[in-house]
VOSE-741292 format. One record per residue (C-alpha): residue number from 0; residue in one letter; x, y, z. Coordinates in steps of 0.5 Angstrom, whole numbers, always signed. Layout:
# VOSE-741292
    i  aa      u      v      w
  NUM   A      X      Y      Z
...
//
This chain:
# VOSE-741292
    i  aa      u      v      w
    0   M    -23    +19    +20
    1   P    -23    +13    +15
    2   L    -21    +15     +8
    3   F    -23    +10     +3
    4   Q    -22     +2     +4
    5   A    -18     -1     -2
    6   A    -17     -9     -5
    7   L    -12    -12     -9
    8   E    -10    -19    -12
    9   L     -3    -19    -14
   10   R     -2    -18    -22
   11   S     +5    -20    -23
   12   D    +12    -20    -20
   13   S    +16    -18    -26
   14   P    +19    -11    -25
   15   A    +18    -10    -32
   16   D    +11     -8    -29
   17   A    +12     -3    -23
   18   V     +7     +2    -24
   19   V    +13     +6    -20
   20   P    +19     +6    -21
   21   A    +25     +2    -16
   22   D    +30     +9    -15
   23   G    +29    +12     -8
   24   R    +24     +7     -4
   25   E    +27     +2     +0
   26   G    +28     -6     -1
   27   I    +27    -11     -6
   28   Y    +21    -11    -11
   29   I    +16    -16     -9
   30   G    +11    -15    -15
   31   T     +5    -10    -17
   32   S     -2    -10    -15
   33   L     -8     -7    -18
   34   G    -15     -7    -14
   35   T    -21     -2    -12
   36   V    -21     +4     -8
   37   T    -27     +6     -5
   38   G    -29    +12     +1
   39   K    -34    +19     +1
   40   R    -28    +22     -1
   41   L    -24    +18     -6
   42   S    -27    +13    -11
   43   G    -23     +8    -17
   44   V    -18     +4    -20
   45   I    -11     +3    -15
   46   R     -4     +0    -17
   47   A     +1     -1    -12
   48   S     +8     -4    -13
   49   F    +12     -7     -7
   50   Y    +18     -7     -5
   51   S    +20    -10     +2
   52   G    +26    -10     +6
   53   D    +28    -17    +10
   54   C    +20    -21     +7
   55   L    +20    -28     +6
   56   Y    +14    -27     +1
   57   P    +19    -28     -4
   58   L    +23    -34     -2
   59   A    +16    -37     +1
   60   R    +12    -36     -7
   61   A    +19    -40     -9
   62   G    +16    -46     -5
   63   Q    +22    -45     +0
   64   L    +22    -47     +7
   65   V    +21    -41    +11
   66   P    +21    -40    +18
   67   D    +15    -41    +24
   68   G    +13    -36    +27
   69   L    +13    -27    +27
   70   H    +18    -25    +22
   71   L    +18    -17    +21
   72   C    +19    -14    +14
   73   T    +18     -7    +11
   74   V    +14     -4     +7
   75   N    +16     +1     +2
   76   P     +9     +2     -3
   77   G     +9     +7     -9
   78   M     +1     +7    -11
   79   I     -3    +11    -17
   80   I    -10    +12    -16
   81   D    -16    +14    -22
   82   T    -21    +17    -19
   83   R    -27    +16    -21
   84   D    -28    +23    -23
   85   G    -21    +22    -27
   86   A    -16    +24    -22
   87   R     -9    +22    -22
   88   I     -7    +22    -15
   89   R     +0    +18    -13
   90   V     +2    +15     -6
   91   D     +8    +14     -2
   92   G     +8    +10     +4
   93   K    +13     +7     +9
   94   G    +11     +2    +14
   95   Y    +12     -4    +16
   96   G     +8    -12    +15
   97   L     +9    -17    +21
   98   R     +8    -25    +18
   99   D     +6    -31    +22
  100   A     +4    -38    +18
  101   G     +3    -34    +11
  102   H     -1    -27    +13
  103   Y     +2    -21    +14
  104   Q     -1    -16    +17
  105   V     +1     -9    +14
  106   G     +2     -1    +17
  107   A     +4     +4    +14
  108   A     +5    +13    +13
  109   L     +2    +15     +7
  110   V     +3    +22     +3
  111   F     +0    +24     -3
  112   A     +1    +28     -9
  113   T     -4    +30    -15
  114   E     -4    +36    -20
  115   A    -11    +35    -20
  116   P    -15    +42    -16
  117   R    -21    +38    -12
  118   Y    -16    +33    -10
  119   S    -10    +38     -6
  120   W    -12    +38     +1
  121   L     -9    +32     +0
  122   T     -2    +34     -1
  123   R     -2    +37     +6
  124   T     -4    +31    +10
  125   L     -1    +24    +12
  126   A     -5    +19    +12
  127   V     -4    +11    +17
  128   L     -6     +5    +12
  129   E     -8     -1    +16
  130   G     -9     -7    +13
  131   E     -7    -15    +11
  132   F     -4    -19     +6
  133   D     -5    -27     +4
  134   E     +1    -29     +1
  135   R     -2    -36     -1
  136   T     -8    -31     -4
  137   G     -4    -24     -7
  138   R    -10    -21     -5
  139   S     -9    -15     +0
  140   S    -15    -11     +4
  141   W    -13     -4     +8
  142   C    -16     +2    +11
  143   V    -13     +8    +10
  144   Y    -15    +14    +16
  145   L    -14    +21    +16
  146   P    -12    +23    +22
  147   N    -18    +27    +27
  148   D    -17    +35    +27
  149   R    -21    +36    +33
  150   A    -17    +30    +36
  151   R    -10    +34    +34
  152   P     -8    +39    +39
  153   R     -5    +45    +36
  154   Y     +2    +47    +37
//
């Protein structure tokens, strides 16, 4: 079941601009993006800091030659969503990015935290992110999905 779509743009590669600290994150700081989240149950502004292991993006951004072909890296984003109705939701993710010619396919599992009672249901849910990142433009687009309760087996 779709939760939201997001469109983000890389705004800074300075660690001083990270919206989540590096403590406990895997990989190196890649950058922070800003964007929008649009969905029936969740809409607002998103700020996301990306950490990655074995990522070619910093080399490509610095103008260095990077190998052709597919390259797999880990991704460990941390995000803050400020909803249109005034709530703040923290999001942590772990997954992978698959690079091919400056374009990444991204997949990650997401968990949520919030003190806002109207969004407390998110804290009991594991979501799945699938999306892409274009290293030439610094733009990302994502679709985030919730598990389908009717299809999930009960144990």
